[in-house]
C-alpha positions in Angstrom: 107.7 -21.8 15.7 104.4 -20.0 16.3 104.5 -16.6 17.9 102.3 -16.1 21.0 100.8 -12.9 19.4 99.6 -14.8 16.4 97.8 -17.3 18.5 96.2 -14.6 20.6 94.9 -12.7 17.6 93.6 -15.9 16.0 91.7 -16.7 19.1 90.2 -13.3 19.1 89.0 -13.7 15.6 87.4 -17.0 16.5 85.6 -15.4 19.4 84.4 -12.7 17.0 83.0 -15.2 14.5 81.2 -17.1 17.3 79.7 -13.8 18.6 78.6 -12.8 15.1 76.9 -16.1 14.5 75.2 -15.9 18.0 73.9 -12.4 17.4 72.7 -13.2 13.9 70.8 -16.3 15.1 69.2 -14.3 17.9 67.9 -11.7 15.5 70.0 -8.8 16.9 72.1 -8.2 13.8 69.5 -9.1 11.1 66.2 -8.3 12.9 62.9 -9.0 11.0 61.4 -5.6 10.1 58.3 -4.6 12.1 55.0 -4.3 10.4 55.1 -0.5 10.7 58.6 -0.5 9.0 57.3 -2.7 6.2 54.4 -0.4 5.6 56.7 2.7 5.6 58.9 1.0 3.0 55.9 0.1 0.7 54.7 2.6 -2.0 51.1 3.7 -2.0 48.9 1.3 -3.9 51.4 -1.6 -3.5 51.3 -4.8 -1.4 53.2 -5.0 1.8 55.6 -8.0 1.7 54.4 -10.1 4.6 56.2 -13.3 5.5 53.9 -16.4 5.7 53.8 -18.0 9.1 54.9 -14.8 10.8 53.2 -13.0 13.8 53.5 -9.2 13.6 52.8 -7.0 16.5 50.7 -3.9 16.9 49.2 -1.5 17.5 49.8 0.0 14.1 48.5 3.0 12.2 48.1 2.9 8.4 48.5 6.3 6.8 48.8 5.2 3.2 46.8 3.2 0.7 48.5 -0.2 0.8 47.5 -3.8 0.6 48.0 -6.3 3.5 47.2 -9.8 2.3 48.1 -12.5 4.9 47.0 -15.3 2.7 45.6 -16.9 5.8 49.1 -17.4 7.2 49.8 -14.1 9.0 48.7 -13.0 12.4 48.7 -9.4 13.8 48.8 -9.4 17.6 47.9 -6.2 19.5 49.8 -7.3 22.6 46.8 -6.3 24.7 47.4 -2.6 24.0 44.7 -0.4 22.6 43.4 -1.1 19.0 45.4 -3.5 16.9 45.0 -1.6 13.5 43.9 1.9 12.8 43.1 2.9 9.2 43.5 6.6 8.6 44.2 6.5 4.8 41.6 5.9 2.1 41.8 2.9 -0.2 43.5 0.4 2.2 43.0 -3.4 1.7 43.1 -5.8 4.6 42.5 -9.4 3.8 43.2 -13.0 4.9 44.6 -11.9 8.3 44.2 -13.1 11.8 43.8 -10.1 14.1 43.9 -10.7 17.8 44.6 -9.5 21.4 43.4 -5.9 21.5 43.2 -3.9 24.7 40.2 -4.2 27.0 39.2 -0.5 27.4 35.6 0.4 26.6 36.4 4.1 27.0 39.0 3.8 24.1 36.8 1.4 22.2 39.8 -1.0 21.9 39.1 -3.0 18.7 40.6 -5.2 16.0 40.3 -2.4 13.5 39.4 1.3 13.8 38.2 2.6 10.4 38.6 6.4 10.1 38.7 6.6 6.3 36.7 5.6 3.2 36.9 3.3 0.2 38.6 0.5 2.1 38.3 -3.2 1.6 38.3 -5.5 4.7 37.9 -9.1 3.5 38.1 -12.6 4.8 39.8 -11.7 8.1 39.4 -13.5 11.5 39.2 -11.1 14.4 39.1 -12.8 17.8 40.1 -12.0 21.4 39.5 -8.3 20.6 37.1 -6.3 22.8 35.3 -4.6 19.8 35.6 -6.0 16.3 35.4 -3.3 13.6 34.7 0.3 14.6 33.7 2.8 11.9 33.5 6.6 12.4 32.7 8.9 9.5 33.9 6.2 7.2 32.1 5.8 3.9 31.9 3.5 0.8 33.8 0.7 2.5 33.4 -3.0 1.6 33.4 -5.4 4.5 33.0 -9.0 3.4 33.6 -12.5 4.6 35.0 -11.7 8.1 34.7 -13.8 11.2 34.3 -11.5 14.3 34.1 -12.4 18.0 34.8 -10.5 21.2 36.8 -11.5 24.3 35.7 -14.4 26.4 33.9 -12.3 29.0 30.2 -12.0 30.1 27.8 -10.7 27.5 27.3 -7.3 29.2 31.0 -6.4 29.1 31.8 -7.6 25.6 32.3 -5.1 22.8 30.3 -4.7 19.6 31.2 -7.0 16.7 30.6 -4.1 14.2 30.1 -0.6 15.3 29.1 2.1 12.8 28.8 5.8 13.6 28.0 8.5 11.0 29.1 6.3 8.2 27.2 6.0 4.9 27.0 3.7 1.9 29.0 0.9 3.3 28.5 -2.8 2.3 28.5 -5.5 5.0 28.2 -8.9 3.4 28.9 -12.5 4.3 30.3 -11.7 7.7 29.9 -14.0 10.7 29.5 -12.1 14.0 29.2 -14.2 17.1 30.0 -14.2 20.8 30.1 -10.4 20.9 27.6 -7.8 22.0 25.9 -6.0 19.1 26.2 -4.9 15.5 25.1 -1.3 16.0 24.5 1.4 13.4 24.1 5.0 14.5 23.4 8.1 12.5 24.3 6.2 9.3 22.4 6.0 6.0 22.2 3.9 2.9 24.2 1.0 4.1 23.7 -2.5 2.8 23.7 -5.4 5.4 23.3 -8.6 3.4 23.8 -12.3 3.9 25.5 -12.1 7.2 25.1 -14.5 10.1 24.9 -13.6 13.8 24.7 -15.8 16.9 25.3 -15.7 20.6 25.1 -11.9 20.6 22.8 -9.5 22.4 21.4 -7.5 19.4 22.4 -9.1 16.1 21.5 -5.8 14.4 20.6 -2.5 16.1 19.8 0.7 14.3 19.6 4.1 16.1 18.8 7.4 14.3 19.6 5.8 11.0 17.8 6.0 7.6 17.5 4.4 4.2 19.4 1.2 5.1 18.8 -2.1 3.4 18.8 -5.3 5.4 18.3 -8.5 3.5 19.0 -12.3 3.5 20.7 -12.4 6.9 20.5 -15.3 9.3 20.3 -14.4 13.0 19.8 -17.1 15.6 20.3 -17.7 19.3 20.5 -14.0 20.2 18.6 -11.9 22.7 17.2 -9.8 19.9 17.3 -10.3 16.1 16.9 -6.9 14.5 15.8 -3.7 16.4 15.0 -0.4 14.6 15.1 2.5 17.0 14.5 6.1 16.3 15.0 5.3 12.6 13.2 5.6 9.3 12.8 4.3 5.8 14.7 1.0 6.1 13.9 -2.1 4.1 14.1 -5.4 6.0 13.5 -8.3 3.8 14.1 -12.1 3.3 15.9 -12.5 6.7 15.7 -15.7 8.8 15.4 -14.9 12.5 15.0 -17.5 15.1 15.5 -18.4 18.8 15.5 -14.9 20.2 14.4 -16.2 23.6 15.9 -14.0 26.2 14.0 -11.9 28.7 13.4 -9.3 26.0 13.6 -11.8 23.2 12.3 -10.1 19.9 12.7 -11.2 16.3 12.2 -7.7 14.8 11.5 -4.7 17.0 10.5 -1.1 16.2 10.6 1.8 18.6 9.7 5.2 17.4 10.4 4.0 13.9 8.8 5.4 10.7 8.2 4.3 7.1 9.7 0.8 7.6 9.1 -1.9 5.1 9.3 -5.4 6.7 8.7 -8.1 4.1 9.2 -11.7 3.3 11.1 -12.5 6.5 10.8 -15.7 8.5 10.5 -15.2 12.3 10.2 -18.3 14.4 10.8 -19.7 17.9 11.1 -16.2 19.5 9.6 -14.8 22.7 7.9 -12.2 20.5 8.0 -12.4 16.7 7.6 -8.6 16.3 7.5 -5.8 18.8 6.0 -2.3 18.2 6.6 0.6 20.6 5.3 4.1 19.6 5.7 3.2 16.0 5.1 4.8 13.6 6.1 7.9 15.6 5.7 10.7 13.1 2.0 11.5 12.4 2.6 11.2 8.6 4.4 7.9 8.7 3.4 4.2 8.0 5.1 0.9 8.7 4.3 -1.8 6.2 4.6 -5.5 7.2 4.1 -7.8 4.1 4.5 -11.5 3.3 6.3 -12.6 6.5 6.1 -16.0 8.1 5.7 -15.5 11.9 5.4 -18.9 13.5 5.9 -20.8 16.8 6.6 -17.7 18.9 5.2 -17.1 22.4 3.6 -13.9 21.0 3.2 -13.4 17.3 3.2 -9.6 17.7 3.7 -7.6 20.9 2.3 -4.1 21.0 3.4 -1.7 23.7 1.1 0.9 22.1 -1.9 0.9 19.8 -0.8 3.6 17.4 -2.5 3.5 13.9 -0.8 3.2 10.5 0.9 -0.2 10.9 -0.1 -2.2 7.9 -0.2 -6.0 7.9 -0.8 -7.7 4.6 -0.1 -11.2 3.3 1.6 -12.5 6.5 1.2 -16.1 7.7 0.7 -16.3 11.5 1.3 -20.0 12.4 0.8 -21.6 15.7 2.0 -18.8 17.9 1.1 -19.3 21.6 -0.9 -16.1 21.3 -1.3 -14.0 18.1 -1.3 -10.5 19.6 -0.4 -9.1 22.9 -1.5 -5.5 23.6 -0.3 -3.7 26.8 -2.5 -1.3 28.8 -5.9 -2.8 27.9 -5.6 -1.3 24.4 -6.3 -2.7 20.9 -4.8 -2.5 17.5 -7.9 -2.1 15.4 -6.7 1.2 13.9 -3.9 -0.7 12.2 -4.7 -2.2 8.8 -5.1 -6.0 8.8 -6.0 -7.6 5.5 -5.3 -10.7 3.6 -3.2 -12.5 6.3 -3.4 -16.2 7.2 -4.2 -17.2 10.8 -3.8 -20.8 12.0 -6.6 -20.3 14.6 -9.1 -19.0 12.1 -12.4 -21.0 12.7 -14.3 -19.9 9.6 -15.1 -21.6 6.2 -14.3 -21.1 2.6 -17.5 -22.4 0.9 -16.8 -20.9 -2.5 -13.2 -22.2 -2.6 -11.6 -18.8 -3.4 -9.0 -19.3 -0.7 -10.5 -16.3 1.3 -12.5 -16.9 4.4 -16.2 -16.4 4.2 -16.2 -14.4 7.5 -13.8 -11.9 9.0 -11.1 -13.1 11.4 -11.6 -11.4 14.8 -9.1 -11.7 17.6 -10.6 -11.2 21.0 -9.1 -11.2 24.5 -11.0 -13.4 27.0 -9.1 -14.7 29.9 -6.0 -14.0 27.9 -6.1 -10.6 29.4 -4.9 -12.1 32.7 -1.4 -12.8 31.2 -1.2 -9.9 28.8 -0.1 -7.6 31.7 1.2 -10.2 34.1 4.0 -12.4 32.8 3.9 -14.7 35.8 0.4 -15.8 34.7 2.0 -17.3 31.6 3.3 -20.1 33.9 -0.2 -21.5 33.9 -0.8 -21.0 30.2 -2.0 -24.3 28.6 -2.8 -26.0 31.9 -6.0 -28.1 31.9 -7.8 -25.8 34.4 -7.1 -22.5 32.5 -7.9 -24.2 29.2 -11.3 -25.2 30.4 -12.0 -21.8 32.0 -10.9 -20.1 28.7 -13.2 -22.3 26.7 -16.1 -21.5 29.0 -15.3 -17.8 28.8 -15.6 -18.0 25.0 -18.8 -20.1 25.0 -20.5 -18.0 27.7 -18.5 -14.9 28.5 -19.3 -13.3 31.8 -18.2 -9.9 30.5 -17.8 -8.5 27.0 -14.5 -9.8 25.5 -12.1 -7.2 24.3 -11.8 -7.0 20.5 -8.1 -6.6 19.5 -8.2 -6.6 15.7 -10.3 -7.6 12.7 -9.1 -8.9 9.3 -12.0 -8.7 6.8 -10.3 -11.0 4.2 -8.4 -13.8 6.0 -6.6 -16.2 3.7 -7.8 -19.8 4.2 -4.6 -21.8 3.5 -1.0 -20.9 4.3 0.1 -22.3 1.0 -2.4 -20.3 -1.1 -0.8 -18.4 -4.0 -3.0 -15.5 -3.1 -1.2 -14.9 0.3 2.0 -13.3 -1.0 0.7 -12.2 -4.4 1.4 -8.7 -5.5 -2.3 -7.9 -5.5 -2.8 -9.1 -1.9 0.2 -7.3 -0.4 -0.2 -4.1 -2.4 -0.8 -1.0 -0.4 -0.8 2.7 -1.3 -0.7 4.9 1.8 -3.4 7.5 1.6 -2.6 11.2 1.7 -2.8 12.5 5.3 -4.4 15.9 5.7 -3.9 17.4 9.1 -6.4 20.2 8.3 -9.2 17.7 8.0 -10.5 17.4 11.5 -12.7 14.4 10.6 -9.8 12.5 9.0 -9.1 9.1 10.6 -5.4 9.8 10.1 -3.3 12.4 11.9 -0.4 13.8 10.0 1.0 16.4 7.7 -0.3 17.6 4.4 2.1 16.0 1.9 2.5 12.8 -0.1 4.4 9.8 1.3 8.0 9.1 0.3 8.5 7.7 -3.3 9.7 4.3 -1.9 6.1 3.7 -0.6 4.4 4.4 -4.0 4.0 0.9 -5.4 2.4 2.0 -8.6 3.7 3.6 -11.8 1.6 6.7 -11.9 3.5 9.9 -12.5 2.7 12.6 -10.0 3.6 16.1 -10.8 5.3 17.3 -7.7 6.1 20.8 -6.9 9.5 21.6 -5.6 9.7 23.2 -2.2 9.3 22.5 1.5 5.8 21.1 1.0 7.3 17.9 -0.4 9.2 17.0 2.7 8.4 16.4 6.4 8.0 19.4 8.5 11.0 18.4 10.7 13.2 18.6 7.6 11.6 21.5 5.9 13.0 25.0 6.4 11.0 27.6 8.3 10.5 31.1 7.3 11.9 32.4 10.6 15.1 30.3 10.5 18.2 32.3 11.3 21.1 32.8 8.9 23.3 30.2 10.5 20.9 27.4 9.8 20.6 28.6 6.2 24.4 28.4 5.8 24.6 24.9 7.4 22.2 23.6 4.8 23.9 25.0 1.7 24.4 22.8 -1.3 28.1 22.1 -0.5 27.2 20.6 2.8 24.4 18.5 1.3 26.8 17.1 -1.3 29.4 16.1 1.3 29.7 12.4 2.2 29.0 13.2 5.9 25.6 14.9 5.2 22.8 13.0 7.0 19.7 13.9 5.1 17.5 12.1 7.6 18.6 13.7 10.8 20.7 16.8 9.9 18.1 19.1 11.4 16.6 17.0 14.1 
């Protein structure tokens, strides 16, 4: 005979087992650790044990040097709250992750990743549906490679920047794909390498402000409003980039505004509204901008000048079938710039001695072109039969003296000539500028140019002291003690020292 108490307690145990199984299956008893808990449990320098196929939730802050490798099977979701991942420790590795769903605040700069530390590796991640992509502040010596970055699906003006760099030096950005975002912008940052990236459907694919000594090479930028813009910056090298289809209202392949000592060489700039754009550049009276060996083709304007400042040097470039070669605003000209050894597809001279150099100078003049140089609406009629005939008649029998815009004394006759991009043809040594010489054609300061512009091997004996640097970096005799302390050697050796703009 079975007692009633025994049956009752057996039934209770059965209910307990059922409840235990239910809670376990629901994750209440054996819950999956959160990403923050996994990071806390991982020793510095070790890899966080992420489960493949799992979605972890942020926002998270990483305060130790750990490795997060998603092996392309792990997602970190920010749940629409602030920034998904914040790096505050040096030496963190983030790779093969999908990072998504940040907040949407521009004030907070909600992003996929905030980088507030140095010597990190961010590799082969996909960041999408995040307002900003990667935001760097005072972050140095980081390696950012192979990432795919896009913003939220909102209009261009309210997207965030794909990559945003502020006061961060010596970082490497390589093989990244930045698209459907706003800009890649670099502020107050020096000596960064931007190499072999691709950008499309953005506003500015690459935008510098108050930056110096950066190297931009072998990138591919297409279908953006602007390709590369160098603003208030100096001593960058921009080389071997492919820039095309910058066709917006302000479409520019490569633009310079108040930019000094830039080297723009061996780039291909095609199908843009303006191949290049110059505005108050060079800005400092001792500076040059050197444009060498570029292919500037099939643009509406080959080069658009908002000002006719001297000391822009054009050598060994090929200007091919641009709707107009030069546009100069304000009825000015660019004859004070240096034009030598370029190819012009509209050159009408001869090469009787077969030396691949035209027998006569190339001269670019404004006839009726002046009508649309300062009135964009007139471009609507460009190429029409009536204007073509009128323009031809103006050239044959000009009613008034045409405006001479520039002269190249040694135009190259063929675009395929080996002379065009030869070292001899593109070589240029900037002359020393002496402000004390009232008759000098150049205005500037009495010191030699930066070493990066000396293209020969001669050894100059330079004296140490303030005479070897620009006046805006040199110390003045009447400086106060506080400025002297700010510029001591310890500060100059720090990773945050900006040698270009520390005293501006």
